[in-house]
LOLO-678481 format. One record per residue (C-alpha): x, z, y; residue in three letters. Coordinates in steps of 0.5 Angstrom, whole numbers, plus 500, padded with zeros to 3 digits. Layout:
N
XZYala...
//
This chain:
418
876825370met876821377ile870823381lys867819387trp864823393gly860817395val856812392ile860805392leu855800395leu858793396trp852789400trp854782400leu848779403gln844779410thr838783412ala831781410ala827776415thr823779420gln817776417thr817781411his819787415lys813791414val814790406val818795403cys821796396pro818803392gly822807388thr821809381gln825816381asn819820378gly821828379leu829826380ser832829386ser837825390thr840830394gly839836399ser833836403gln836833409glu838827404ile832826401gln828826407tyr832821410asn832817404leu825817405ile824816412lys829810412asp826806407arg819807409tyr819807417asp814802420gly812800413cys805797411glu806795404ile810798399ile812793393met812799388gly811806388asn811811393leu814818391glu814824395ile817830391thr821836392gln820837400ile820844401glu821844409ser816842414cys819835416trp815830420asp812825416phe809821421ser813815419phe808814413leu802813418lys802805418glu802804410ile796801408arg797798401glu801801395val802796389thr804801384gly803809384tyr803814389val806821387leu806827391ile809833387ala812839388met812839396asn811845401his808841407phe801842409gln799835410glu801828409ile799822414pro797817409leu790816413gly791808413gln792807406leu786803403arg788801396val793803391ile794797386arg796801380gly801795377asn805801375ser802808373leu805815373tyr806817366glu802810364arg796813366arg795815373phe795811380ala795817384leu798824382ser798830386val801836383phe804843384phe804842392asn806850394tyr811855393pro811860388lys811865394asp808865401gly802861403ser805854405asn803848401gly799842401leu792843404arg789836406gln791830402leu788826408gly787819405leu780818409ala781810408asn783810401leu777806398thr780803392glu784804386ile785797382leu788800376glu789807373gly786814374gly787820378val791827377gln790832382ile792839379ile795846381asn795845388asn793852390lys791851397tyr788844397leu781844399ser778837399tyr781832395ala779835389pro772834390trp772827393ile767822389phe773819385trp769814381arg767811387asp774809388ile777808381ile776801379gly776802372asp771806369asn775808363ser781811367ala782818367pro780823372val784830371asp782835377ile783842376gln787849378tyr786847386asn784851392gly777853394glu772847396arg772846403gly765845407pro764838410cys761836416his753835416lys754827417ala758827411cys754829406gly757832400asp764828400tyr769829405cys777829406trp776834411gly772838415pro771833421asn766828422glu771822422asp773825415gln767823411cys768819404gln767812405ile763810399leu763802397thr762802390lys756806387thr752805393val752798392cys745793390ala745791383pro747784386gln754786388cys759784383asn764788387gly764792393arg759793399cys758795406phe751797405gly746798400thr742792401ser743786397pro745782403arg751787404asp755785398cys763784399cys766777397his768777390ile776777392glu775783396cys778790395ala777797398ala771794401gly769790407cys766789414lys762783412gly760778407pro766773408leu773772405asp776774411val772780412asp776784406cys779791408phe784789402ala785783397cys783783390arg789778388his792774394phe792774402asn793767405asp793768412ser788773413gly783770407ala783773400cys784768395val784768387pro791764388gln796761393cys796754395pro800751389gln806747390thr803741386leu796738387ile792733383tyr792726387asn785723385lys787716387gln794715383thr792720378phe799724379gln801731381met804730388asp808736392thr803740396asn805740404pro801746405asn804750399ala805757399lys809762394tyr806769391gln809775394tyr806781391gly799780394ser801776399ile802768400cys808766404val811760406ser818762404gln820767399cys824773402pro832773402thr832777396asn827774392phe828767388leu823762387val820761380asp815755381asp810758386ser812765386ser817769389cys821773383val826778383ser829776376val829769373cys825769366pro830768360pro830761359asp832760366lys838761371met839762378glu841757382val841755390glu838749392arg837747400asp839754402gly834757397gln835761391lys831758385gln830759378cys832753374glu831751366leu838752363cys841746359ser842750353gly844757353leu843761359cys848766362pro847772359lys843777364val842784362cys838790364glu842795369gly841802369thr837807374gly830807371ala828814368glu829811361his836809362arg839813368gln846812367thr851808362val853812356asp855811349ser847810347ser847804351asn854801352ile853796347asp847793350ser852790355phe856786351ile857779353asn853780360cys855776365thr850778370lys847785371ile839785373gln839792377gly844797378ser850800374leu850808374his856812372phe854819372leu857825369val852825363thr854818361gly861819361ile862826358leu856826354gly849829355asp848835350asp840836352phe839828349lys844829344asn848823347ile856824345pro861822350pro863815352leu869812349asp873809355ala875803351lys868801350lys868800358leu872793356glu865790355val864790363phe870784364arg865779363thr860781368val861777374arg855779378glu850785380ile844784383thr843791386asp849797387ile855799383leu854807383asn861811380ile860818380gln864819374ser870816371trp874817364pro881820366lys884815362glu882809366leu886810373thr883804376asp876799376leu880793372ser874793367val870789373phe876784374ser871778373ser866781378leu865777384thr858779387thr854786388ile848784392gln845790394gly838788393arg834795393ser837796400leu833790403tyr827793407lys
//
């Protein structure tokens, strides 16, 4: 068996535009480790340094040493979930985080999951969560369990933060409750006066349909606000429930077509913008495609990727589309193996990555997956494009080259964009 000590990363695209530099891709590694402590830390730092909005999940796991996490202090929005698990540091600087959207949930239930953040031996461990500005979780619940030294976050009034009243709240086996400053009342993120919990939901007047900035009926936030506000207008929101259009929170971005009342036709909107996560943008980032009025990472099944005027777009297929197949790397599909190899038959494009790990080539006894027949790798001769990376850590000894990828022309490396 041939082993490669490094991941084969073929990156054939230019870097993302500066306009979207503050938007970073998240991860979906769960509790999987990506190598040594230093490698794991550097991967996190490279991904999130200077980031304000995370498109996906923020996962900080299995960091044992006291590393400097100050590069996380600018993050103000996470579109997926936040997972902080099995670490030994005392505090994580997420003081600017305003909203967790919960578009994806940990264990399909939790937008915030914090557990086992202390070593078996010793007195180190997570003591403060430091989320003083977190005022809304749009979807999903909260899990804070088995954090031996965590003394404030477990007693936060989470029902004021969680948008869905039916979402689960699982809090148990944490540290002793710490005292709040007298200015804070019963709820705080730490002992200081500037660590009081800011209530923006349960204190609102009945006339308010969402969040508020005071207890009066005149103190309601705009209906498009998330996480609270400083006034009643759509430009006063701390975060947007749906989309942010140049500072104003709106239910949808300016559409590409608008109705002309004089001609009774749909005209092109010169002020159109595209939906990019929760932001309205005039141009999609380099590593995204235009699909009608949205920036998407992959075209729907009835459309194919084309390039028009320098912009990649999704266009309806005339007849059958080239076959696009899901790659590997997700928790349920970590490597190419004998259980999924047939799903790559006749694929011309891999949406995502292709990983070839030892458990895929030699088999996985734990999951009862037999070794991969090397002849089966011939299915990849039809693959012309991989949108993310090609990662070969293990390869059948019968194959001395990579000729099964003889049709491969492009590896985009999309996850490398920041």
